[in-house]
C-alpha positions in Angstrom: 69.9 -1.8 91.6 68.3 1.4 92.9 67.9 4.2 90.3 70.1 6.5 92.3 72.9 3.9 92.3 72.4 3.3 88.6 72.7 7.0 88.0 75.8 7.4 90.1 77.4 4.5 88.4 76.6 6.0 84.9 78.0 9.4 86.0 81.2 7.7 87.0 81.3 5.8 83.7 81.2 9.2 81.8 83.9 10.7 84.0 86.1 7.6 83.3 85.5 7.8 79.6 86.5 11.5 79.7 89.7 10.6 81.5 90.4 7.8 79.1 90.1 10.5 76.3 92.7 12.6 78.1 90.3 15.2 79.5 89.9 16.4 83.1 86.5 15.5 84.4 84.6 15.2 87.7 81.1 14.5 89.1 79.3 17.5 90.5 77.6 17.6 93.8 73.9 17.8 93.8 73.2 21.4 94.6 69.4 21.8 94.8 68.7 25.3 93.3 72.4 25.6 92.5 72.6 22.3 90.6 74.1 22.9 87.1 74.5 19.2 86.1 76.0 15.8 86.9 79.4 16.0 85.4 81.9 18.6 84.3 84.3 18.0 81.6 87.2 20.4 80.8 88.5 20.5 77.2 92.2 20.8 76.4 91.4 24.4 75.6 90.3 25.1 79.1 86.5 25.2 78.3 84.2 23.5 80.7 81.2 21.6 79.6 78.4 20.4 81.9 76.8 17.0 81.2 73.4 15.8 82.5 73.5 12.0 82.6 70.3 9.9 82.2 70.2 6.2 82.4 66.7 4.8 81.7 64.5 3.1 79.2 62.6 6.1 77.9 63.5 9.8 77.7 61.7 12.8 76.3 64.9 14.1 74.7 63.7 17.6 73.7 62.4 18.3 77.2 65.4 16.7 78.9 67.8 18.8 76.7 65.9 22.0 77.4 66.1 21.3 81.2 69.8 20.6 80.9 70.5 23.8 79.0 68.5 25.8 81.6 70.4 24.2 84.5 73.7 24.9 83.0 72.8 28.6 82.3 72.7 29.5 85.9 74.9 32.6 86.7 75.7 31.6 90.2 77.4 28.3 89.2 80.8 27.4 90.6 82.6 28.0 87.3 82.0 29.4 83.8 80.1 27.0 81.7 81.1 26.9 78.0 78.3 24.5 77.0 76.1 21.7 78.0 75.1 18.2 76.8 72.6 15.6 77.7 74.1 12.0 77.7 71.5 9.1 77.7 72.2 5.5 78.2 69.1 3.6 77.1 68.6 0.3 79.0 66.0 -2.1 78.2 64.6 -5.4 79.6 65.0 -8.1 77.0 62.7 -11.0 76.9 63.9 -13.9 79.0 66.4 -11.7 81.0 66.2 -10.5 84.6 68.5 -7.6 84.2 68.3 -4.7 81.8 70.9 -4.3 79.1 72.2 -1.2 77.5 71.4 -0.2 73.9 74.4 2.3 73.9 75.0 5.8 74.8 74.0 8.9 72.8 75.0 12.5 73.4 72.5 15.3 72.7 73.4 18.9 72.2 71.6 21.9 70.6 72.0 22.5 66.9 73.9 25.6 67.7 76.3 23.8 70.1 76.9 21.1 67.6 77.6 23.5 64.7 80.2 25.3 67.1 81.8 22.1 68.1 82.3 20.8 64.5 83.3 24.2 63.2 86.5 24.3 65.5 
């Protein structure tokens, strides 16, 4: 599977997971300099969070999260962004397998964001 197709499939997986949790969610169009992320998820309180989705074997989490936060902080975005998260699905090629398998999905947010979320 091409990396772009893999990414699109993972973004759709995140949207569907949000829907299953009773949240409104949608994929965002790639916007070049206006790109704020891959997926938007609206909470039941009406706050909108932007998610950057990564599906790969290795990821420099600190750099990827910093880039995610910077993209979501654009003032010319299509809506007010309440927060941002990096969602990483690690896939590895296991010995004897032709296809990569997932080691699960993790969500990365800044410490400040996490404290705000758990303090609600």
